[in-house]
N, C-alpha and C positions, 0 to 999 in steps of 0.2 A: 194475438191470442190472449184473452184476459183470464183464462182459467188458472186458478191457484191450486197446485197439488198439495194435499195434506201429506206432511212428512213427519217422522219421529222427531223428538226434541234433542236428537244428537246424544251427547255424552251424559245428559241428565238421567239419572236413575229414578225419575219422578213421574213417569208416564202412566199415571193411574187412569182408570176408566173415566173418572170425572174430568181429568185433563184432556183426554181424547175427545170427550163430548164437547167441552168448551172450545177446543181448537177447531173441531169440525163446524161448530156453530159460528165461530168467528170467520172461518174460511167461506162459509156459505153467504153470510152477509157481505163480506168484502167482495165476493164475486158479483153479487147483485149491484153493489155500488159501482164497480168497474164497468159493468154492462150499461149502467145509467149515466156514464160520464158526461154525455151530451146535455144532461139536465142540470149539471153542476156548473153553470155558466152565469156570469153576471156582467153588467156593463161597467164602464170605467167612470161613470158619473157619480159614484158614491164610494166612500171608504169607511166602512163601519169598524169601530174598535170597541173592545170591552176590557175594562180594567178590573183586576182582582188584587186585593190587598189582605195579607195575613197579619193579624195583630195579636200580640201576646198581652193578656190582661194580668196585672200584678197588683198586690196590695200596697198599702202605704209604706210597708217595710220591705217591699220588693220580693215577697214570696209569691209563688204562682197562685192565681185565683183558683178556688175550688170550682168543680164543674157546675154545681147547682147555681152559683152566682153567674157564671159564664152563660149557662142555659137561659137564665132569666133575661139576660141582654138579648140573646138570639130571639127569644119568643116575642120581643117587641118589634122585630123587623123581619117578619116572615117573608121569605122569597128574596131577601136582599142580604141577609147576614146568616152565615152557616157555621157549623162546627168544623174543626180540623182535628188532626191526630192528637195533639196535646189537649188535655181537658181544660186548659186555660186559654186556648186559642180560639179566635174567631176569624172568619174570612168574609170580607165585604166585597160584593160584586155590584158594579154600577149598572143599573138597569133603568131604561133600555140602553142598548149600545149607542154610541155617539157617531154620527156621520161627520168625520173631520172635514170633508170637502164642502159640505153645505152648512153644517152647524158651527164650524170653526174649531180651532184647537183649544181656545179658551173654554169652550163648552165642556170639554172633558174634565178640566179641573173644577169648574163650577158645579157640575153634577156630582162629582165625587166628593167635593168639599161639603156639599149639602148633606149627603147621607152620612159621611164620616163625622161631621159636627153633631148630628143628631145622635149617633151611636156614642160618641164621647160623653155627651150629656147623660145618657143612660148609664154608661160605665161609671162616671163620677158620682152619680146618685147612689151607687152601691159601694162607695168607698174604695173604688178600684181606679187604676190608671193604666195607660198603654205605655209599653217600653219600646222605643223605636230603634231597635238593634236587630240585625239579622240572626243573632243567636242570643238567647238569654244567658248572661254571663255569670250568674251567681248560684246556679242550681246544679246539684249533683245529677249526672245523667241517669243513674239508677233510681232516682227518686221521682222521675217524671211520671205523672199520672196520665194515662191515655183516656180518650173519650169512651165512656161506657154507654152501651146501648146501640152501638153501630158495629156490626160484625167485622167489617173490613179493618177497623182500627185495632181490633184484637188479633185477627187472623194474620194479616200481612206482616207486621213486625215479628210476631212469634214464629211464623213460618220461616222467615228469612234468618232469624236467629238459630232455629233448629237445623236448617240446611246450610248454614254458613261454612265457607271454606275452612278446613281444619288448619291450614298453614297460613291463615291470614295474620298479618302483623298485629292488628288489634289496637294499635296506638297511632295517634297523629300529633303533630306538633314539631316546630322547629326550635323554639326557645324553651318552652315547657310542654310536656306531653300529657295527653289525656287518653283514656281508653275509649275506643270507638267501635267496639264489637257488640254494643247493645243497640238493636235496631230502633229502639225508642228515642235514640238521640235526635231523630228527625223531628220529634215533638218539641224540641227546643229551637227549631229553625223557622225563620219568618221571611217571607219574600213578597215582592210585588211583581205582577205578571200582566202582560197585555196580549190580547188576541186581535189579529188584523185580518180582515177579509181577503180572500184570494179570488181571482177572476175565474179560474178554472183549474183543472188538475195540473196542467203544466205550470201555471203561475204559482200554484200552491207549493210544488216541489222546488221551484226556483226561489221563492221567498223563504222556504224552510232551510235550504242549503245556505242561503246568504245570511239568514239569522244565526245559524251555527257559526259562520265565519266572523260575524260582527260581535258575537257574544263576549269574547275575551277582552275586546277594547272597552266595551261597556262595563265589564267586570272590573277592569283596572281602575276606572275612575269612580266606580260605584261600590267597591268592596266595603262591607260593613258587618263582619262577623268574625272577630278575632279572639274574643275571650269566651271561655266556657269553664265551669267549675272553679271560678275565680283564678284561672290560670291564663297566662298570656301565651297562646300557642305560637306566636310569631308568624302565623298564617293570616293574611289580611281577610280572607273569607273562607271559612271552613265548611260552609253549608254542604256543598256537593262532595267535598273530600270525606266528610263524616258519613254522609248518605251512602256514597259508593262503597266505602269500606264495610260499613255495617250490613249492607245488603248484598254483599258479594257471595253468590252461591255457585260460582263457576266450578266446573270439574277441572282436574289437573290438565287434561288434554286441551280444554278450552283456554286455560291460562297460558299454556305453552304456545298455542296458536295465536295468541294476542286478541282473542275474541273479547269484546268489551262487556261489562255489566250492562244492565238496562238503564243505568243512570249516567247522566253527563253527555259526553260526546260519542257519536257512533264511530265505527272503525273507518268509515269512508262516507262520502256524500251519497245521498239517495238518488237513484236513477229515475224513479217513477213512483206513482202512488202504489202500483202493484208491488214494487220493491219494498216500499215502506211497510205494506201489509205483511209481506214475507218475513221481514225482520221482526216484526212484533210477534207473530205467531210462534216464533222459535222459543220465546221465553215462557216459563210456567204461568198459568192463569191464576193459580193459588186459591181463589175464592170458590167455595163449593156450597154456599147456601142457596136456597131456592130462587131468591131474587136475582142473584148473580148468574146462576145457571140459565136463567131466562134471558139474560142480556150479555152474552159472551163477547159481542163486538165492543160494547161500551166498556166492559171490564178490560179487554185487551188494550184499548186506547188509553184508558185511565191508568194502567200500570206501566205505560211507557213514560219513563221519567227522564227523558232527554232534556238537554239545555233548551231545546225548542222542539215542538211537536205539532202534529196536525189535529184539528178538532173538526168533526163532521156533524153538521146539523141536518140530519136526514129529512126531517119534516119540512125544512125550508129549502133543501137542496143547496146548501151553501157549505163552504169550507173556510176555516180560519187557521192561521199560523199563530201558535202561542209561544211567546218569548219569555223564558223562565229563569235565566241565570242570575237575576239581580236580587240581592237582599233588600229587606225593608230599609228605607232611608230615614235620615234624621227628622224630616218634615214631610208633610203631604205634598207640598210643592216640589220637593226634591224627588219623591216617588214619581210624580208626573213628568218632571224634567228628564229623568232617566228613561222613561218610556218614549218621550219625544226624541231622545238620543237615538233609540233604536229605529223609530219610524222614519226620521229624517235620513239616517244613515242608510236604511234599506231603500228608500226612494232614490237616493243618489246612486246607490249601487246598481239598481235595476235600470235607471235612466241611462247611465253610462255603460251599461253592460260590462261591469267590472269583472275582470278575470278572477276566478276562484283561487284563493290561496290554498296550496296543498294541505290536506287534512292533517298531515303530520306536523305542519307548522301551526295550524290552528290549535292542535293539542298542546304544542309547546307554549303557545301564547297563553292558553288557559292556565297551565301550570304556573307560569310566571305571574300572571295577573292574580291568581288565587294567593300565591305566596307573598308577593311584594307590592301589590297595588300599583301605584304610579311610580314606584321605584323599580319596576320591572324592566326587562328588555324584551321588546316585542318585534315580531316579524311584520313587515308591511310591504305593500306594493305601491311604488310611486314612479311615474314616468317609465313604466314597463320594466322596472328593476325591483327585484325582491331583496330586501335588506333588513337587518336587525338593528334597531335603534332604541334609545332610551324610551321608557314609557311616556314621559312627558313630551318628547319630540313626536312620538307616534300620535298621541292624543291631540296635540296642536292641529295636526292635519286632519284627524278624525272629526274634530269639532267643526272645522271648516266644511267638511263634507256633509255633516249633519245640517249645518245652516243652509247650504245649497239645496239639500233635499227638502228641508222645511219650506223653503221659498218655492220650490217646484210644486208643493202641495198647497200653496196659498196661505201659509201661516202669517199672521200679522207681525209687524215690526216689534210690538211690545212683547208678544209671547216669545219671539226669538231672542230679544234682548234679555228678558228675565231668565230664560233658560241658559243662555251663554254666561250670564253672571255666576250661576251656580258652578259651571264647569271651570271658569277662570279662577274662582276662589280655590277650587280643588287643585288646580295646577300649581298654585302657590303653596297651599298648606297640606296637600295630600288628600287621599280618599278619606271618607268618613272613618274607616277603620284606623288609618294612620293618625288622624286627628284625635280620635278617642284614645288610642294607645299613648300618644304624647301627653294628653291630659292626665291619664291614670298614672303614668310614670312620674310626672312632675309632682302630683299630689302625694304619691306614695313615698317619693324621695324626701319630701318635706316633713313626713310624719315621724320617722324614726330611722336610726342607723341600722336597727335590727329588723329585717324583713320578716313578715309573718302573713299567714292567710287572713288573719283578722285585719291587719293593715291593708292588705290587698282588697278585701271586700269593702272596707270603708272607703278606700281610694276609688274603687269602681263606682260606688254609690255617689260619692261627691262629684266625680266626673260626669255622671249621668245628669245630676242636678245642674252642674255648672254649664253643660252644653245644651241643656233644655230638651233632652231627648226622652223625658217621661212626661206624658200628657194625659189628662188635662192638668 
């Protein structure tokens, strides 16, 4: 039975007429999709993927770009470059999607490099540059300008701030702390994401659950968001931690029951596409403008900010799984290498019908990876045994699985070799966040015996230049 029953939003005292209308519209479209499940099928002779990269534009002095300059860049690449929450951010989408099985893995990098290179030339012509960190490290959270002219960028953060939990801690950080109760903190975060075709509904849920399980391993070796407001949080990747805290609108009873926010990992694995829809419709739809009200299904899917999520292309009758936990990397090739990590690891997992790690251990792995990068301790399965080992020991095995998965998909020797080189260097020197922190600390210690925010800012800027993570 594919019927989805409309139910209240539980403990939320936010069930307005608009919310009810949006939920009913979402439910209606979801029911039609479930009824048409037989149409959402594809053969195994293609594997289309689409890459999305969020880039922060900054001035030569590392101030955030004004929106008008950002918009001028976007205007030159209609349909390929888009705005994001931060008025200084752009999102690049590689179009058309690449068929890895027939076009080859190298084609993904070549296509993405072509558009990114063109964008960077346009950025440079306006006296701007791109900062390749998962979090802009020099800016006060309260000073972030959001994109004007797009209702969702005003409504969503302000709604979450207004309805935020009253007992929220409001600060994050292990070494130095920053306030994270301003929902616009997300405007300082930058990621790289990839969407992978699913064969059918069953394959979509299988890929989605495996993506959730794989995410923390990728995060451990790809963490790249440690500094914010010139402070060393001691957390290797604060993207989702800051997002989840600032957008936490759960009621006391939901918190007591362990019900998760709409960000990060779910409470459990998904059982079906119907179950996925059921979980989405529980959360507030928030947007109440005429355009959003006309597209409740798309709004519901778009406001699902899990580490991985489903995307439905209804006009094509296709489904994709979007992998989302990875911060922007130091170079474009490293962006792509991290996406290959996911694709190869997913292929290995499905081919070997890998048993699913209990979600409580996936959650523990994510906390460890977020906080410690490759210095974490991660749960893994090997030889039928679940054990906790050092992050580096776990990633040695994970990389082997990635390579085997890439071979299953026909990746060339040169692509695999170049990808593995990235990971081997990180096993030696740490994740990008750990390498960046090492550089900042060394530079800061050489400046003066008296620490100050001025020294810290200068040390961060010098580390950025030394590591070559501002381009062009």
